[in-house]
C-alpha positions, 0 to 999 in steps of 0.5 A, spaced: 576 149 583 577 154 577 581 152 572 584 158 568 584 158 560 591 156 559 590 150 564 584 147 560 588 148 554 594 144 556 589 139 558 586 139 551 593 138 548 596 133 552 589 129 551 590 130 544 597 127 544 595 121 548 588 119 545 588 122 538 583 126 535 578 121 534 578 118 541 579 126 544 572 127 540 568 122 544 571 123 550 569 130 550 562 128 548 562 123 554 564 129 558 559 134 556 553 128 557 556 127 564 556 135 566 549 135 563 547 129 568 550 133 574 547 139 573 540 136 572 541 132 578 543 138 582 537 142 580 532 136 582 536 134 588 532 136 594 538 135 599 542 140 594 536 145 593 535 145 601 543 146 602 543 152 597 537 155 600 540 155 607 546 158 603 542 163 600 539 165 607 546 165 611 548 170 605 542 174 606 543 174 614 551 176 613 549 182 608 544 184 613 549 184 619 554 188 615 549 193 613 547 194 620 555 194 622 556 200 617 550 204 619 553 203 627 560 205 625 557 211 621 553 213 627 559 212 632 563 216 627 558 222 627 558 222 635 565 222 635 566 228 631 560 231 635 564 230 641 571 232 639 568 239 637 564 239 643 571 238 647 575 243 643 570 248 644 570 247 651 577 247 652 577 253 648 572 257 653 576 254 659 583 257 656 580 264 654 577 264 661 583 262 665 587 268 661 581 273 663 582 271 670 590 271 669 589 278 666 584 280 672 589 278 677 595 282 674 591 288 673 589 287 681 596 286 683 598 292 679 593 297 682 595 294 689 602 296 688 601 303 685 596 304 691 601 302 696 607 305 693 614 303 695 615 300 701 619 304 706 626 303 707 629 299 713 634 304 716 638 299 721 644 301 725 650 298 723 652 291 726 657 293 731 651 298 734 646 293 734 651 288 738 654 293 742 661 292 740 666 298 740 668 300 733 675 298 731 679 303 727 684 299 724 690 303 721 691 304 714 696 299 711 703 302 709 705 302 702 712 300 701 
């Protein structure tokens, strides 16, 4: 828990009002001595030193893993860019080949049509002759 400047100032003002200036000074001295003892105990305590050592090792391992992940990410990004450019190049090549094949097919068909020329017209006799029906002559309608 970290106290901000204004929180500490508020505690000091409340302490000054409640305890008065003399007792607040004594309380400050006692607090300072207790903090010094606490810090000395922290530096001499084997359990706490061991915990701090374990914490440092974990932090180093985390930094190492983070660096490894960043390197792997950068490598994968580079490979993705390479694959993307290869796919784009292959797509462009296939599209060009497809267009060339289409143009060649169109030219071949055009040449065949020019070689063959127009197909002969089919001359079929009128339908009544094909069905062997007599031809009917209808009179013209009268006009009133």
